[in-house]
N, C-alpha and C positions, 0 to 999 in steps of 0.2 A: 484724414490722418488715421482714423480708425481702420479704414480699409487697408491702408498701407501696413499697419501693424499686423492685421490679420493675415495678409499675404506673407509677411515676414515669418510669421509663426508656421505657416504651411511649407515655406520654401527653405528656410534656414534649418539645417539638420541639427545644429547645436542647440537652437532654441527648442526644437521639437523633442530632443533628448532630455532637455531640462524640464519639459512639461510634466513628465511622470513624477519627478521628485517634488515639484511645486504642488502638484495636485494631491500628493500624499500629505503634504503639510496642510493643505486646505481641508482635506478630509478629516485629518486627526485634530487639527487646531482651528476648525472653522469658526467657532464662537469667539476665540481670542482675536482672530484676524478681523472679524466683523466689528468687535468692540473697538479695536484699534482704528479701523477706518472711520468709525463714527466720531472718534475723538479728534480727527484731523481737522484743523481749522483753516489751514492754508488751501486756498482754492486750487492752486496749481498742483500741489501734492495730491489733493483729492482727485483731480482730473487725471493725473498720471495713473493713479490706482485704478480708476474706472476703466481706462484704456487697457491697462494690464489685464484686468479681469475679463474684458471683452476678448482679448487675444487668447486667453487660456480657457475660455468658456466651454468649448467642446470637451476638453479633458476633464474639467471639473465635473461636468455632468456625468461622464462615464464613471469616474471614481466614486461619486456619491452613491452609485448603486452598490459598489463593493462594501460600503460602510454598513449596509443592511444585508446580512447574509440571507440567501434564499431560504424559504421555508423548507425544513427537512422532514422526511417522512419515516425514517428508520433510525431507531436508537437501540444500540446494544449495551446491555448491562450484565452484571454478574451478581447472583445471589447464591452464596455457598459455593457448591461445585457445579452450578448450573448457569448456562447462558440464557439471557432473556432478550427478546426483541419486542420493543414497544410495550414493555411492562408485563409480558407473558412469557413463560418458559418456552423455549424452542420445542417443536414437536410435542406440544402439550398433551399429556396423557398417553403418549404412544409407548407401547411395549411390543417388542417383536421377538418371537422365539424365546421368550423369557427374559430378554435383555431390555432394560429400561433405556429408552431412546430420548425421553424427555430431558431437556437441558443440554443436549449435545450440540455440537456445531460441525456437521459433516462438511468437508471442504475439499478443494483441489488446488494444486500448485499451478498457477497460471502467470508466473512472474514476468513473462515477456510481452504482456499486453501493451506496455508503453515503450518497448524496445526500440533502440536505434543504434547506429554504429558510426562514429565520427572518424574511424580509421579507413582511409581510402584503399588500403592494401587488403583489408579483410571484409569490407562491406559486400563485396561480390559473392561471398560465401552464402549469403542469405537471400539470393535472388529468387524471385518467383519463377517457376518453370514456364509460365505462359508469357511473361514479359521480359525475362532475362535481367531483371534489376530488383533491388530491394526497395520497398515502399512502406515507410513507417505509418503513413496516413491510411493506406489500405489495411495494414495490420490492425490498427486500432478500430477502424470501421468494422472489420469482420469480427473482432473481439466483442464489440458492443452488440453486434447483431446476434452473437451466440449466447450472450448472458441470459436472456429470457428462456432459452432452451435448457440451460443448466438448472435454472430455478424451477422449471416445470417438473423436473425429476426429484425435487426436494433438496437440492444442494443449497445451503444457506450461506456459504462463505467461500472465498478464494484468496490466495496469497498473490500479491503483486509486489514489485520491488523497484525502487528508484535506480538501483544499479543492476537490476535483472538477476540472472543466474547464468551459468555457463550455457551459451547458445549452441554448444555441441553436446549437451547433456552432461558429460563429465570431461574435464580438461585439466591438464597439468599447467599449461601456460595459457594466458588470456590476453593476447595482443589487441583484441578489439577494444573499442572505447565506447562502452555503453554505460553512461552515467548521467543522471539528471542533476548531478552536483558538480559545480566547478571546483577548481583547485583551492580557491579561497573559502569554500563553504557556501557560496551563493548558489541559487537554484536556477536551472535553465527554464526559460519560458516555454519552450516547445514541449518539454517533458511535463511541466505543470499543466499545460493545456490538455494533454492526453490523459493525465491523471485525473484532472477535474471532470472530464467527460465520463471516465470510468466510475468515479465515486458517485457522480450524479445518477448514472444509470443504476448502479447498485442500490442507492438510496431509494429510487423510485420502485425497484423490484422487491424491496424488503430484504436485501442481502447485506451481510457484513463483509468488510474487506480487511484482511490481515495485511497491514501496510508495512513492508520492509523498507528500511532506510539504507542500509549498507550491505554490500556483498563482497566477500573475499575475491581477490583477483581484480577488483575495481576500486577498492578502498584506497589503494596507493595513488589514485588520481588526485586525492586531497593532499596538500603539501605538508600538513603537520597536524598535531593534535588540536590546536586552536581551530583549525578549519573543520575538523570533525565535530567539535562542540558547536561551532557556529552553524554548521549544516543541520545538526540536530535541533537547535533552537529555531532555525528558519523554517524547516518543514513542519515542526510541531506548531509553531505560530500560524503558519499558512493553513493548516487543517482546522485549527480552532477559530481563526478569524472568519473562515467560511462556514462555520457552524456545523461541520460534519460530526455526526453522532453515531455513525455506523462503522467506525474504524477501531481496530485493535492494532497497536503498534508492535511490530517485531523489529527491535532496534537494529539487529543484524542477523543475517542467516548464518547459523552454525558458528557461533562465536569462538569455538575451539579449533577452527580450521584456518590456518594460513593468513591471518590478518597482519598487516604491517604496523598499525597504530596500537599502542599498548592499551588505550582506553576501550578498544573494541575486542580485547581478549578476555578470557574467562575471569581473571582476577580483578578486573576493573570495570567490566561492562555494566555492572550494577549502577555505576555512577551515572551512566547515560539513561538507564531505565528510570532512576529516581529523577533525573532532570526532566524527562518527558512527563512523568506523573506529577511533578511539582509545578508545572506550567499551567496556568489557568486563564480562562476568559469568563468573566461574569459568573464565577463559581464552577464553571465546567472544566473538566480535564479529560485526558485520554487514558484509556487502559493500555498497559504496556508490559512487555516482557522481551525475551530473546530466545533463540533456539540453539541447539547443540547438534553436532554431527551424529550420524546413525549409530544407535546403540548406546549413546552416552546419557548418563543421568545428570540432571541439573545440579549445580553446586549450591551450597548453603547461601552464599551472598546473593545469588540470583533468586533463589526460592523465597528468601525473606522479603524482597522488595517487589516481586512481580505480582500482577493481578491474575495471571494465568501462567501455566508452565508448558512450554513448547518442547517436544521431543521428536526425534526422527527415527524412522524404522529402516532406513537404507542399510543394506548389508545384513539385516536380521532375517535369516532364512527360515527360522523355526517360529511358527506363530505363538507357541507357548512363551517364547522369550519376550514378545510384545507385552503380554499380560504381566510378566515378571517386571518389565521396565516400569509399568504403571505403578505397581505395588512399591517398587524401590523408590520411585519419585515421591510417592506419598509418605515415605518414611524418612526422607531427607530432613535434617535439622533445618528449621526455618520455614518448612511447609506449613501453611496456615489454612488448608482446606480449599484452596482455589482449584478451578478446573484444570485438568490435564488434557493436553491437546496435541495429537500428532498432526503436523501440517506438511509432512513430507515422508513418503514411504514408497519405494520402488518395487515392492513385492505385491503380487496380484492374486492369481488362482481364484478368481471370483466365482468360478463354477464349482469349487471344491467345498466340502463341508467344513474344512478348517483353512483359514487364511489370516493374514495379519489384520485385515479390516475387522473381521468378526472377533478376533482375539482382543482387540482394543475395546470393542463394544462390551465384551464379557466383563470388563473392569470399569465400565461406565466412563470410558475415555473417548473423546472425539478422534476421528481419523481423517487423514488427508491423502489424496491420490497424487502421486508424482510419476508421470509417464514421460521420461526424457525424450524418447523418439529419435527421429532422424531429420536431417535438413532437406526434406523432400516434399513438403506441403501435403503430407499424408499421415505420417506417424507421429504421435506424441504431442505434448504441450509445452516443451521447453526449447526445441530446436527450430529456429526460424528457417524458412517461412512456415508458420503454423496454420493449419486449418482448424479453426477453433470449435466448429460444430463436432458433436460426437461422430467420429469418422471411421474408426477402425473397430474391429471386433473387441479388442481390449477396452477401448473407451466406452463402447456401447454396453459391454458387460458391467463395467463399473456403474454407469448411470442407471442401468436396469436394477442393479442391486440396491443402489441408493433409493430408487423409487419404491422398491419392495419394502425396504427397511422403514421408510418414512411414510408409507401409505400414499405416495404421490402417483400420478399417472404418466407424466412425460408427454411431450408433444412431437417428438422427432422419431 
C-alpha cells in the first residue's frame, strides 16, 4: 500500500501540486503537527498519517532546507552618510584627487540580468545574433560570469529589477511582458530562480544589490493596488526568509514617471517604503527607498522615511548641475543625513576632467553608470541581448575610472 501511495504522489499532478502547500505547512508548523500525531490514539488514524508522511517525504526534506537560510557572507549597513559592508566603511580610508571615496557605493544599472519576455510578438526582438533566438538562461549565465569582473574593478553594487527596464533603452510604449510579478501580486518561480542565483553570487563576491521591485510600463501588469501591496510583501518576505543582507530596496524606478497605480506615484510611494522597512524577520529588516526621474529632487515624504536617497542624472548635461542636485537633496525637509546615491546616469565623458561621475564625487555622493546601448549583443547594459563583460570603449573607460578611483586593478 505504501508503494501505491508513493506512485500516486509521483503520477497524480493534483497531488504533486498539493505537495508544496502541504510542505510549507509542515515547515512552518512542524512542531504542532508532531505533537498532534503523538496525541493520536487510534491505530488506523495513526497509520494513515504515517503513510501520508511517507508519500510526502521527498518534499518535506526539500523544504526543511529552506527553513534554515544559507549562511550569508555580505551585509550592507549605513552609518551616517556612509555605506558599510561587513562592519567596515566601503573603500575604507580611500581619498582620490582630494575626493573622499570612503563610504560611497559606486554602482552600475544592470536591470536586465533576470530579463525575459512572455509576449510572443516581441520576444524575437531580443534574439542573440548567433542563434536567432532569445535565451533567458544564457542571459543569466553570462551575467553571473561577468560579475567577478565588475567587482575586480572596484564596483561594489549594481541595480536589478523584477520588472526590468525598457529593453530598448528608452521607449514610449512597452508591449513586451517582462515581469517577475503576476497580476495578483504573486511571484514567478523562474524569475525568483534567476534572482536567487544573482543575489547568491553577489553575496559571495562582497557586492550589494539595489533591488528594484516595480518599473513603469510594466506595473500595469498588476491588476490593482492590492496586488501591488501583495507583491511588495511577497518579495520583501522572500528576501528576508532567505537571509539576504546585501540588498538595498528600490521600491520602484523613477516614481514620478508614468505609473498606473497611485501607490507607486510620488505622493504615496512612501507608504510602500515604510511597508518594506517595517517588515522584519528575527529583528532584521531591509534598507529601502525609491528613485526619481533625471534631474528631479526627492520629495519630503520620501526623504523622511528612506534609508538612502536615490536620484538620477539622466538628461543632466552639465556636471555642475549634478553637484547642485546633491546639495538640494540634502536641503529637502525631512532629510536626516542619509547617503545620497545616483543609480542611473546616462552621461559619460570619462576621459574628460569634468563629468557627471566626478561631480557627484565632489559632493560625496555615490554614482551609477547607465549605458542603454542597442539590441546588438555589443553596446550597453540595458538592451538585450546584452554582452555583460566590459565590451565597448565606453564600458571599459567607465570600469577603468572606477578602478583608478577605488585603487583596484581589474582583471579584464
